[in-house]
C-alpha positions as CSV (number, residue, x, y, z in Angstrom):
1,X,-13.8,211.5,112.1
2,X,-13.8,207.7,111.9
3,X,-13.4,206.0,115.3
4,X,-12.3,202.4,115.6
5,X,-12.6,200.6,118.9
6,X,-10.4,197.5,119.6
7,X,-11.1,196.2,123.0
8,X,-8.3,193.5,123.0
9,X,-5.3,194.8,120.8
10,X,-2.4,192.6,120.2
11,X,1.0,192.0,118.8
12,X,0.8,189.3,116.1
13,X,3.9,187.1,116.1
14,X,3.9,185.4,112.7
15,X,6.3,182.5,112.3
16,X,6.8,180.6,109.1
17,X,8.0,177.1,108.9
18,X,8.3,174.5,106.1
19,X,6.3,172.1,108.4
20,X,5.1,172.1,111.9
21,X,5.3,169.0,114.2
22,X,4.0,168.6,117.8
23,X,6.4,167.3,120.4
24,X,9.7,168.4,118.8
25,X,11.7,171.7,118.5
26,X,10.5,173.4,115.3
27,X,12.8,176.0,113.5
28,X,11.4,178.9,111.8
29,X,12.3,180.1,108.2
30,X,11.1,183.7,108.9
31,X,9.3,185.7,111.5
32,X,7.3,188.9,111.5
33,X,5.6,191.2,114.0
34,X,2.3,193.1,113.3
35,X,0.2,195.4,115.6
36,X,-3.2,193.5,115.6
37,X,-6.8,193.8,116.5
38,X,-9.6,194.1,114.1
39,X,-10.2,197.9,114.6
40,X,-6.6,198.7,114.6
41,X,-6.2,196.9,111.1
42,X,-9.2,199.0,110.0
43,X,-7.4,202.1,111.0
44,X,-4.1,201.1,109.2
45,X,-5.8,200.2,106.0
46,X,-7.8,203.5,106.0
47,X,-4.4,205.3,106.8
48,X,-3.1,203.7,103.4
49,X,-6.1,205.1,101.6
50,X,-5.5,208.7,103.2
51,X,-8.3,208.6,105.6
52,X,-7.7,209.9,109.1
53,X,-9.1,207.8,112.2
54,X,-8.9,207.6,115.8
55,X,-8.1,204.3,117.3
56,X,-9.7,203.7,120.8
57,X,-9.5,200.7,123.1
58,X,-7.3,199.5,125.8
59,X,-3.5,199.0,126.1
60,X,-1.3,197.7,129.0
61,X,2.3,196.9,129.7
62,X,5.5,196.8,127.5
63,X,3.4,195.0,124.7
64,X,0.9,198.1,124.9
65,X,3.8,200.5,124.5
66,X,5.0,198.7,121.5
67,X,1.6,198.8,119.9
68,X,1.3,202.4,120.4
69,X,4.7,203.0,118.8
70,X,3.8,200.8,115.9
71,X,0.8,203.0,115.3
72,X,2.7,206.1,115.0
73,X,1.3,207.3,111.7
74,X,0.0,210.8,111.0
75,X,-3.3,209.6,109.7
76,X,-3.8,207.5,113.0
77,X,-4.7,209.2,116.1
78,X,-4.4,207.0,119.2
79,X,-6.6,207.7,122.3
80,X,-6.3,204.4,124.3
81,X,-7.1,203.8,127.9
82,X,-4.0,202.7,129.7
83,X,-4.7,199.7,132.1
84,X,-2.9,199.6,135.5
85,X,-2.2,195.8,135.3
86,X,-1.2,193.3,132.9
87,X,0.1,193.4,129.3
88,X,-1.7,193.7,125.9
89,X,-1.8,190.3,124.4
90,X,0.5,188.5,122.0
91,X,-1.0,186.2,119.4
92,X,1.1,183.6,117.7
93,X,0.3,182.7,114.0
94,X,2.0,179.6,112.8
95,X,2.2,179.5,108.9
96,X,3.4,176.0,107.8
97,X,1.8,173.2,105.9
98,X,-1.4,173.9,108.0
99,X,-2.0,177.3,109.6
100,X,-2.3,177.3,113.5
101,X,-3.2,180.2,115.8
102,X,-2.6,180.6,119.4
103,X,-4.5,183.7,120.7
104,X,-3.7,185.4,124.1
105,X,-6.5,186.3,126.6
106,X,-5.4,189.9,127.2
107,X,-5.3,191.9,130.4
108,X,-8.2,192.2,132.9
109,X,-10.1,195.4,132.7
110,X,-11.7,197.0,135.7
111,X,-15.2,198.8,135.8
112,X,-13.5,202.1,136.2
113,X,-11.2,201.6,133.3
114,X,-14.3,200.6,131.3
115,X,-16.0,203.8,132.2
116,X,-13.1,205.9,131.0
117,X,-13.6,204.3,127.5
118,X,-17.2,204.9,127.7
119,X,-16.6,208.5,128.4
120,X,-14.7,208.9,125.2
121,X,-17.7,208.0,123.2
122,X,-19.0,211.4,124.1
123,X,-16.5,212.9,121.5
124,X,-18.4,211.1,118.8
125,X,-20.3,213.7,116.7
126,X,-22.9,213.7,113.9
127,X,-21.5,212.7,110.7
128,X,-18.7,210.6,112.2
129,X,-18.2,206.9,111.7
130,X,-17.9,204.4,114.6
131,X,-16.4,201.0,113.9
132,X,-16.8,198.2,116.6
133,X,-14.8,195.3,115.6
134,X,-13.6,192.0,116.9
135,X,-14.0,189.9,120.1
136,X,-14.0,191.1,123.6
137,X,-11.7,190.3,126.7
138,X,-13.4,187.8,128.9
139,X,-13.2,190.3,131.8
140,X,-15.8,192.5,130.0
141,X,-19.7,192.2,130.1
142,X,-21.1,190.5,126.8
143,X,-23.3,193.4,126.3
144,X,-20.4,195.9,126.0
145,X,-21.3,196.7,122.3
146,X,-24.9,197.4,123.2
147,X,-23.7,199.6,126.1
148,X,-21.4,201.5,123.6
149,X,-24.1,201.9,121.0
150,X,-26.6,203.2,123.8
151,X,-24.1,205.7,124.6
152,X,-24.2,207.2,121.0
153,X,-27.7,206.5,120.4
154,X,-29.6,209.5,118.9
155,X,-26.4,210.9,117.0
156,X,-26.4,210.9,113.2
157,X,-23.4,208.6,112.8
158,X,-22.7,205.6,110.7
159,X,-22.1,202.5,112.8
160,X,-20.1,199.5,111.6
161,X,-20.2,196.2,113.4
162,X,-17.6,193.4,112.6
163,X,-18.4,190.8,115.2
164,X,-19.9,187.5,115.7
165,X,-22.8,185.8,117.0
166,X,-24.4,187.7,120.0
167,X,-22.2,190.7,119.7
168,X,-23.4,191.2,116.2
169,X,-27.1,190.3,116.8
170,X,-27.6,192.4,119.8
171,X,-26.3,195.4,117.8
172,X,-28.8,195.2,115.1
173,X,-31.5,197.1,117.0
174,X,-29.3,200.1,116.6
175,X,-29.6,199.9,112.8
176,X,-25.9,199.7,112.0
177,X,-24.9,201.2,108.6
178,X,-22.8,198.1,108.0
179,X,-22.2,194.7,109.2
180,X,-19.7,192.1,107.9
181,X,-20.3,188.5,108.6
182,X,-18.5,185.8,106.5
183,X,-20.5,183.0,105.3
184,X,-19.5,180.5,108.1
185,X,-20.5,183.3,110.6
186,X,-23.8,183.7,108.7
187,X,-24.4,179.8,109.2
188,X,-23.7,180.0,112.8
189,X,-26.0,182.9,113.4
190,X,-29.0,181.1,111.7
191,X,-27.8,177.6,112.9
192,X,-28.0,176.2,109.3
193,X,-25.4,175.3,106.6
194,X,-25.3,178.2,104.1
195,X,-23.6,177.2,100.8
196,X,-25.6,178.6,97.8
197,X,-25.6,182.2,96.7
198,X,-29.3,182.1,96.9
199,X,-29.2,181.1,100.7
200,X,-26.5,183.6,101.3
201,X,-28.8,186.3,99.9
202,X,-31.8,185.1,101.8
203,X,-30.2,185.1,105.2
204,X,-28.4,188.4,104.7
205,X,-31.8,190.0,104.0
206,X,-33.0,188.5,107.2
207,X,-30.2,190.4,109.1
208,X,-31.6,193.6,107.2
209,X,-35.0,192.7,108.6
210,X,-33.5,192.6,112.0
211,X,-32.1,196.1,111.6
212,X,-28.9,196.1,109.6
213,X,-28.8,198.7,106.8
214,X,-26.1,197.2,104.6
215,X,-25.0,193.5,104.9
216,X,-21.6,192.7,103.3
217,X,-20.8,188.9,103.2
218,X,-17.3,187.8,102.6
219,X,-17.2,184.7,100.8
220,X,-13.4,183.8,100.7
221,X,-12.2,182.4,97.5
222,X,-15.7,183.3,95.9
223,X,-15.4,187.0,96.6
224,X,-18.1,189.0,98.2
225,X,-21.8,189.8,98.2
226,X,-23.4,193.0,99.4
227,X,-27.2,193.5,99.9
228,X,-27.5,197.3,100.2
229,X,-30.1,199.3,102.1
230,X,-32.1,199.8,98.9
231,X,-32.5,196.0,98.5
232,X,-30.0,195.7,95.5
233,X,-27.6,192.8,95.5
234,X,-24.0,193.6,94.4
235,X,-21.3,190.8,93.9
236,X,-17.6,191.0,93.3
237,X,-15.1,188.3,92.5
238,X,-11.5,187.9,93.6
239,X,-8.3,187.8,91.7
240,X,-6.3,184.5,91.3
241,X,-3.1,185.3,92.9
242,X,-1.1,183.4,95.4
243,X,-2.7,183.9,99.0
244,X,0.1,184.7,101.4
245,X,-1.9,185.8,104.5
246,X,-5.6,185.6,105.5
247,X,-5.2,187.4,108.9
248,X,-6.9,190.9,108.5
249,X,-8.4,190.4,105.1
250,X,-11.8,190.9,106.5
251,X,-10.8,194.1,108.4
252,X,-9.2,195.4,105.2
253,X,-12.5,194.9,103.4
254,X,-14.5,196.8,106.0
255,X,-11.8,199.8,105.8
256,X,-12.0,199.7,102.0
257,X,-15.8,199.8,102.0
258,X,-15.9,202.7,104.4
259,X,-13.3,204.5,102.4
260,X,-14.9,203.7,99.1
261,X,-18.4,204.9,100.3
262,X,-17.0,208.1,101.7
263,X,-15.3,208.8,98.4
264,X,-18.2,208.2,96.0
265,X,-21.4,207.6,98.0
266,X,-21.9,204.5,95.8
267,X,-22.4,201.1,97.0
268,X,-21.0,199.2,94.0
269,X,-17.8,201.3,94.3
270,X,-17.7,200.8,98.1
271,X,-17.8,197.1,97.5
272,X,-15.1,197.2,94.9
273,X,-12.8,199.3,97.0
274,X,-13.5,196.8,100.1
275,X,-12.9,193.8,97.9
276,X,-9.6,195.2,96.5
277,X,-8.4,196.0,100.0
278,X,-9.4,192.5,101.2
279,X,-7.6,190.9,98.2
280,X,-4.6,193.1,98.7
281,X,-4.0,191.9,102.3
282,X,-4.5,188.3,101.2
283,X,-1.7,188.7,98.6
284,X,0.8,190.4,101.0
285,X,2.6,189.3,104.2
286,X,1.1,192.1,106.1
287,X,-1.9,194.5,105.6
288,X,-2.9,196.0,102.3
289,X,-0.7,198.8,100.9
290,X,-2.0,201.7,98.8
291,X,-0.1,200.5,95.7
292,X,-1.4,197.0,95.9
293,X,-4.9,198.3,96.5
294,X,-5.0,200.3,93.3
295,X,-3.2,197.7,91.2
296,X,-6.1,195.3,92.1
297,X,-8.8,198.0,91.6
298,X,-7.6,198.0,88.0
299,X,-8.1,194.2,87.6
300,X,-11.0,193.1,89.9
301,X,-14.4,192.4,88.3
């Protein structure tokens, strides 16, 4: 089983405008709603590729009910902890001449509710995949990923971490199967500006020295680079289509990599599938669809 953990799920309210001006009433040209959170996005794209997963995390209030309904997919099992207070957050994504995001904080999570989620990790068994993705609510301790990984320590599982800065760095001692920083996040981790392919490879290998098995770097319009656990470098380009949406593209890449590796146990194929999923999301208003993923698989180099 593949388990995805989203500690702060959301409803993403996407509004499109010709232009956005502060201080006046702006009128939308279209509106969309998506069920968001990085782990949830991973589960949704895995479902498109035919892989079952169990989505874990916290939900609250009427927005939480809506998220659960939206994830009603035979390939996505949900096993969320329901919080007594508050509502799951709403994130506003403004798509105009410039993209602007306003992300909600999310509900408070008590120690007892956190313990309920920790107990669910006992269900993770040898051979499973555990995906920790995204930021954490400000009411949770900043070592929460470490505490979760300590809970599954000693199990023969593949750990995937898609997070930033301390959350990522503190997970490396657990030797995650895959981490996926983008180049900007890589620069922030090492407090240096990373621009060239040589430096990207150099610092990706430093993360391996710190414990990561496979390091996947998303490079935006330049594609992606993978340094696999055997020390091999793989690169993949992008297709030149109109980019409609960047939200969830990185999460889609993670899902595609997991699915591709599970299909063929080959890192080149995993990178290709991951890149196709990331591209597919970028070219669609929502997350990648199976049809778009396999269309891109035929074209991507």
